[in-house]
N, C-alpha and C positions, 0 to 999 in steps of 0.2 A: 330576169327574173329575181338571180342570184343577188343582184346590186340590190333591186328593193327591199329584200327579205334583210340583208345587214342592215341597211337605213334602219328599216324599221327596231329593229334590235337595239340598234346605237341610242332610238330616241328612247325607247323604253329603259336604258341601261340609268341614260339621264336622270328621266323624271324617277325614276324609283329613289325612297330613302336606301341609304350604304346603312347596314347592319354588320357590327360583328368589328368595324374599326376600332384597334387598340386604343383606350381614353388613358388619362390622366386624372384621376378623381381626388378631388379635397373634402375631406366633412366636413359640416355647420362652424360655422365659427362659435369659438367659446366667448360664455358659458353655458348656450345653448348646446343642446347633445342630440344624439339621433342613431338608431337603428340601423342597422349593415342593409337591413334589405326595405330600407324606406329609400322613396325616389327625391330626396333633398341632399345628393352631393354635389359635387359644383367642379366646372372643369378648370379652374384656378381659383387659389387661396385668397376665399373671401370674395368668390364670382356665387354667379345668381343660384340658388340653391333647389334647381328642377333635373338634374340628372337621375335616371333611372340606377339603380344599385350594381355593383360592379359585376361584369361578367369575365370571361376568358378571357386571359391577354390583356388585360386591363394592369394598370400601377396604382394603386394606393399610396397616397403621401397625404402625412398626418404633420404637420408643422408647430410653431409655437403658439398659432392661433387658432389651432384645431380645438374644437371640444370633444367631449366623450360622446365614444360609442361604444352599442352594445351587440354585441354578436348576437343573431336570433334562429340563424340558420347553420346548414355546414356549409362552406367551401371547398370541395370533393377536387380530387383531380382534373375531370373533366371540366370543371369549371376553375381550373388554376387562375391566378394570379401573375402576372409579367413579373411584378414586384411588390413588396408591401415595405414602402418608406417611411416609418416613423421617425422623421427625421433628425440625426443625431448634431447637424448642425447647427439647428435654429433651436435644437432641444422642445421635443415635442414633451410636454407637463402633466396632458390631460389621462384618461384612464379609459383602456380597452375592456370591457366586460366580456369575455370569452365562454362566459358561460363552461357546457360541458360539450362544445361544437367544436368542429375540427375546420381550421383556416389550412387552404393550400396555397403554396405558392411556388411557381417555377423557378425562379431566378432568386436575385439578389433581397435578405431579407432583414429591416434594419429593425429593432425593437428597442424602445423608448417610453418613457412613461412610465404608467404602473398598467400591468395587467392582471386579470383580475381571472378566479372561475378554476375548474379543471378540464379542459379541452385541450387538444393538440394545437399545435403550432406546425406544419409540416413545410421545412424550409427546401429551398431549391438550390440549384445552381451556382456559384460565384462567392458573396459573399455573405458571411452570415453573420451579424454584430448583434451581439446582447448587451445592449446596455440600461435595459429596465430593470423596474422593479416586478417581480414576474413571480406569482403564486407558486408555493412548494410544489402543487399537486399538479400543474400545468406541466404537458410534455412537451419538447423542444426537441422535434422528431428530423434526421437529417438522413434523408432517405435517396436524394437524387446520385446517380453517377457522375462522373465528372470531374472536375478540381474546384475546392470547396476553400475558404479561409474565413477563419472562425478569430474574431474579434470581442473580449468581455468589455467589462466594467460598470454591468448590471449586478444583479443577484437573483437566487433562487431559481427555479424551475428545473427539470428533470431532464437535462441531454441527454439523447440515445442517438446513437450512431449505428446505421444498421443499413447499410447499399455498399456498394465496391466500389466508390468513389473514394477519392483521394481529399483528407480532412487538413488542412496546417492551421496549427493553432499561432495565431499574433501575438497574441500577449496573454496577461495571466484571465482564467475563467473561475466565477465561481458562483455555485452552483447549489441547489440541495442533493443532484443525486447525478452519477455520471454513468451512462451504460452503452458498451461497446460490444454490436452482434455482429457486424460485418467490415469490410473496407480498410482503408489504411489511415492513421490517423499518425502524422507529423508530427513529433511533441515541442522542438525547438526550443529547450528549455524551460517550459513556460510550467506553471502551475495550476493545479485544478483543487479549487478548496473545495470541499463539501463542507454542509450546513445540516447534518442529521440525516442525510439520507443516504442510498448503499452506492457501492461500487461495487461495478458487477461486470464482469468479463466473460464473452460466451464464444468468442471467435473476431479476427481481424487481426493484423499488424501494425505494432507499433514500432515507428521508426525515431530515430533522435530521441534525447532524454525528456520525460514525461515523469513532472511532479507531484505527487497525490498530499495535501494535507486534510486531515478532519478535523477541521474547529469546532464542531459540535458533533456529538458523539453519535455514531454511525456503525453499518456495517458494511463487510465487503470482501471482495477476492479477486485475483488476477491472476489464474492459473494458465500460461501462455508458452510458448512454445522458446527458445532459446532466441535471444536478440529482440524480443519483444517485453522484457522486464521492465517495469517501472525504474524510475530512478532512486529518487530519494521519496521513502513514505515518512508523514510525519503526522504525531498524535498530538495534540494540544495537552496542555496542562489540566487536569481533571474533567478530560473529555475521555471515553471508552470507544475503541476500534473491538467489533465483535466480527470475527471472520466465519463467513458462513460458509467457505471453502478455503482452498489453500491461495496464497496468496504469492509473487515472485518479486521482488524488487532487488536493486543494488547497493541499496543503503537504508536503515532505518534510524529516526529521533522519537523517543518515546516521552513525552514530558508526562504524558496519560497512561491509560492503560491498554494494552492489548489483550483483548481476550480470544483463546486459540479456538478456547474449544477443546474437538478432538483432531483439528486442521492444524497444516503445515504452513508456519513462516518462512520461504525461504530468500537467503540474503546470497547474491553473487557479485560479492566486491568488486569494482571497477577503480577503486582507489584506497588505500590507508584509511583509519579513523570514519570507519562505514557503521558504526553500530554502539548508539546512546542512550541507556535506557536509566530515566530517574523517574521514571513514574514506575510500571510492572509489565511484564507480559509472562502470563499465568495459562492457567488451564489443564489437560490431560495431552494437548496437543506436543508438536516439535518445532521448535525454532533450528533451522537447518544455517549454517556459518559454511559456504563452500568457496575456498579461496582462489579453484580455478587451477587456471597454467602460472599463477604469481602466488609467492608467498606476500603475507600483508601483515601489515600490525595496525591496533586497534587502542584508541588513548580515551576511549567512552567509556565510563562504567555502565556497568549490567546488573539489573534487577530483574530476578526470577520468584515466581511466585505458583500458589497449588503444588502441581504433579509436574506440572511443563520439563521437558527435555530438550539440555541445549548438546546438539550434538556439531563437532567441529568438525570439517574435514570432509565428510561426505565421499563425494567423488573426487578426494585431491591426490595430486600425481606427486608424491614424495615433496610435500608442500608442509611451510612452519608459518603459524599465525602466533603473534604475540599479543599480549595482553597487558596492559601497563599501567588499565586501572581495576579497581576492585571490582569482584562478583561476589552479589548478595544474593544468597540463596538460601532455602529450607530444606527441612530434613527431608518433604517430599518429593524436591527433584531431582535430575539423575545429569550429568555430566558425562558425554560419551564424546571419545576421541578416536577414528580410525581413517585412513587413507582409500584408496580405490583397489582393485583387487593386484595382491601380491604390490603393493604402495602402502605407503606409510601419512600418516599425517600428524603432527609434531608442536603440539600447543602449548605455550610457552607464558606463566603466569607468573607476570610481576607486580603484581597489585597483590591484594588481600583476597581470600574466599574466604564466607562464611554460612555460616546456616545451616553444616554439615550436611552438603550433599552426598548421592550416592555419583562414587567414580568408576567409568566403564572405560577398559580400552579394548579397542577391536567391535566386530559387530556378530550380533547372536547367526544370523544368513550366512555368514563368509567364513570361511578358512583360512582367508590368505589377509583378509584388510588389516592393519597394524596400525596402532596408536602409541604415541610418544609425549609423555606429559614432564613437564622440567617445571621446577615449582622456585621463586626466585628467593629473597629475603624476607618476605612477609610473614604475615600468620596466615595459617591453612585449616582450615575446619573441614574436616574429610569426617561423612558418615561411615561408608567402608570405597575400600577399591581392588577392583580386580577385574581379570579380563574377561570377555564376551566371548561365545564363540569359540572356534579350534584353532584360532589364527595363533602363530609362535613368534617372536621377534619383538615384542612391545617391549617398551623402555619406560622406568620412572627414575626421574633423577631429584629427589626429593631436596627442598632447600629452606630456609629458614628455618620458622617452628610449626610443626605438624602436630594438631592437637587429631587425636585419632577416637572417635565412639563406637567405632564398631571393626571390623575386622580387615586388615588388610592382606590379602591371600597372593603371595609372589608367584603364584604356578607362573612357567613362563613368560615372566616379565623380568629382564634386566634391571635390577637394582644398582643404582650409583648415585649415592651419595654426594653434593657438594661439601663443601668446607664448615658449611653450618649445618649441615643436615641433620635433624633429630625428630625425634615423634614422642610426643606425649601421649600414650591410653590412658583415656579415660572411661569411666565407669565401666563395662564389658570389654571395653577397647582388647585389641589382640593381635598380634601380628603373624602368620605362619607361611609357610613355606618358601621364605625368601632368602634370598642368597646375593649379598652385598661383593659389590666387583668395588677394586682400588680402596677406596677408603671406607671405612667400618660405621656401618648404622649403628648410630644410639638409639636406645627403644626404654623408654622410662617411665617410669610408675611411681605415681604418689604412696607413701609410706608413712606407719605411724612415727610416734618418737623410738618404738624398740625395734626401728627398720627392716619392721614387715607390713608385706603389700594392704592397704585399705580394704581391698576386693582381691579376690582369686586372679588370676590373668593367663591366660595360656601364650606358649612363643615357640611353635612346635617346627620340626624340621628346617633352622634354620643356618644359616652358615656368614660368620663374619658379621655378625651382630653383636653387638654389646645390649645386654639388660642390665639397666641402671634403676636402683629405686633412689625415689628421692623424698628428702626430710621435709622440705617445706610444705606445710599442711595449710590448705583453705585459700591459696592461691586461687583465682578467678579462673574458672574454665578449663583448671587443669584436675583438683579434685576432684 
């Protein structure tokens, strides 16, 4: 009886059609076009177009011969394709009109040709090859755990990494926007170029170096833990990066504008020459330069705007930063120098300083963070200079030609001029509570032909300071 039953079952199995077997499907041949849900797919490139729409586990392959396809329904996770291969070897050149639908792929996802719409392509595990021209509003979603290898070559689309997998960049990526909310991103010293969209970090880990370039104005943030900092942040000329949160990186090159708002841009240098700004960094926020465990030097110029504050040192541990090029500032900017608790940071300016910014040594919230400032042989336009907070042990080593438009308050600042050190007081400029050690500090003031000061000036409680009048009237920047 059992043998008879088995025989009947075997006959039925052989007689019934096989549903659910994985297929490789090809769209109609160009110049024809088709809808995704139509039963005009083929089992070979150019084969008979009589196959039903793709089902779960099928592979869809586009070749150079394939026509345009319009997606007219969602392909959800339950019906996910095994692979989507818009073949980069034969170079599919047609259009996939995605509309507002979602196309879900379990495995390899290769994009070529042109993809239009506002929907989502949810790519799976394995290779993700973005070689297409993708509409900016389309989300290229990476949501599958496991290992992923990301290849660029196309443009557009908003890449979103939001699963616990490992995503390795194999070459440069060009996209409209880039978001990371989970997982591990292996930068591989590659560059992500953004063309008008946002850079957004919520969670996840970055390993290796990742460079980000804003080729078109956009907004961004990357406020992350140590070790996951961006490597080089670049803002191209005439473009603007508007921070919508804090951003952590190792170097900045800004030929365009960085608009801080009230946010902070942190630079944790991994090498010398970590900051070049030929555009500007402005807003009401802070630009922090944190040398970490190593003293650094920087040869790039810096341009500040609005009321931004440049903080040098932050948590530095008795470290020095040497700036060899000019800092261009405004009277609204502040330059603040301080180290970690009971430590100092020493800023050496060998280039010029323009714009009369406020200079502060120390930190208002700490009584132990020390700042040191040494001026080289250039011209240094200073609005005012004083300590902030209650820390002692600050140092100021003036050199070159200092032009002071406000007050230099030497309280708790050890002042040691270099051989060229002198200060010219402008307008209401004055020095007070300054004790010069070693070489005598020379403070000058413009006078009229009779040798009388052109304006009243004050110089209180100073030691080893020589006050001199200048009989040269009309010297630019002095009278």
